[in-house]
C-alpha positions as CSV (number, residue, x, y, z in Angstrom):
1,M,0.0,0.0,0.0
2,R,1.3,3.4,-0.9
3,T,1.7,6.0,1.8
4,D,2.1,9.2,-0.4
5,G,-1.6,10.2,-0.2
6,A,-2.4,8.2,-3.3
7,L,-5.8,6.6,-3.6
8,A,-5.9,2.8,-3.8
9,I,-9.0,1.2,-5.2
10,G,-9.7,-2.6,-5.1
11,V,-12.2,-4.2,-7.3
12,L,-11.4,-7.9,-6.8
13,G,-13.7,-9.2,-4.1
14,E,-15.6,-6.4,-2.3
15,V,-15.0,-3.0,-3.9
16,S,-12.9,-0.9,-1.5
17,A,-10.8,2.2,-1.4
18,S,-8.1,3.5,0.9
19,R,-5.9,6.5,1.2
20,D,-2.6,6.2,3.1
21,G,-3.7,2.7,4.2
22,K,-6.9,4.0,5.8
23,P,-10.1,2.6,4.5
24,I,-12.7,4.9,2.9
25,D,-16.4,4.3,3.5
26,L,-17.7,4.0,-0.1
27,G,-21.4,3.8,0.9
28,G,-23.9,1.2,-0.2
29,L,-23.7,-1.6,-2.8
30,K,-25.0,0.4,-5.8
31,Q,-22.6,3.3,-5.0
32,R,-19.7,0.8,-4.9
33,A,-20.9,-0.7,-8.1
34,V,-20.7,2.7,-9.8
35,L,-17.1,3.1,-8.7
36,A,-16.2,-0.4,-10.0
37,L,-17.8,0.2,-13.3
38,L,-15.9,3.4,-13.7
39,V,-12.6,1.8,-12.7
40,L,-13.1,-1.1,-15.0
41,A,-13.7,1.4,-17.9
42,G,-10.0,2.2,-17.6
43,G,-10.4,6.0,-18.0
44,D,-12.8,5.8,-20.9
45,V,-16.0,7.8,-20.8
46,V,-18.9,5.8,-19.6
47,P,-22.3,7.2,-20.7
48,A,-24.9,7.6,-17.9
49,D,-27.4,5.4,-19.6
50,R,-24.9,2.5,-19.7
51,L,-24.2,3.0,-16.0
52,V,-28.0,3.0,-15.3
53,D,-28.5,-0.2,-17.4
54,S,-25.6,-1.9,-15.6
55,L,-26.9,-1.0,-12.2
56,W,-30.6,-1.9,-12.7
57,G,-31.1,-3.6,-16.0
58,E,-34.8,-3.9,-16.8
59,A,-35.8,-3.0,-13.2
60,Q,-34.7,0.6,-13.4
61,P,-36.2,3.0,-10.9
62,R,-38.3,5.9,-12.1
63,N,-35.5,8.3,-11.6
64,G,-32.4,6.1,-12.3
65,T,-30.4,8.9,-13.7
66,G,-31.1,11.1,-10.6
67,A,-30.0,8.2,-8.4
68,L,-26.9,7.7,-10.4
69,H,-26.0,11.4,-10.1
70,S,-26.5,11.1,-6.3
71,Y,-24.2,8.1,-6.1
72,L,-21.5,10.0,-8.1
73,S,-21.8,13.1,-5.9
74,H,-21.4,11.0,-2.8
75,L,-18.4,9.2,-4.2
76,R,-16.7,12.4,-5.2
77,K,-17.1,13.7,-1.6
78,R,-15.9,10.5,0.0
79,L,-12.9,10.2,-2.4
80,A,-11.9,13.8,-2.3
81,T,-8.7,14.9,-0.6
82,H,-9.1,17.8,1.9
């Protein structure tokens, strides 16, 4: 584990993140799934509709895009350096 303030993200097993060896609370299952999908995209742009489809498939909530934006906002706050 790096100790220079770098963010470490694990996607094998449970999705996890840490900074300086300290775990970061990533929130719930869907929120962690969003992070995993973005990490696995390898820096490529992932359209919101593809993320929504990956998260819910045919059982999308009425406001899936709004929920996705909420997950992204929470992830940004949790992963931000202060």
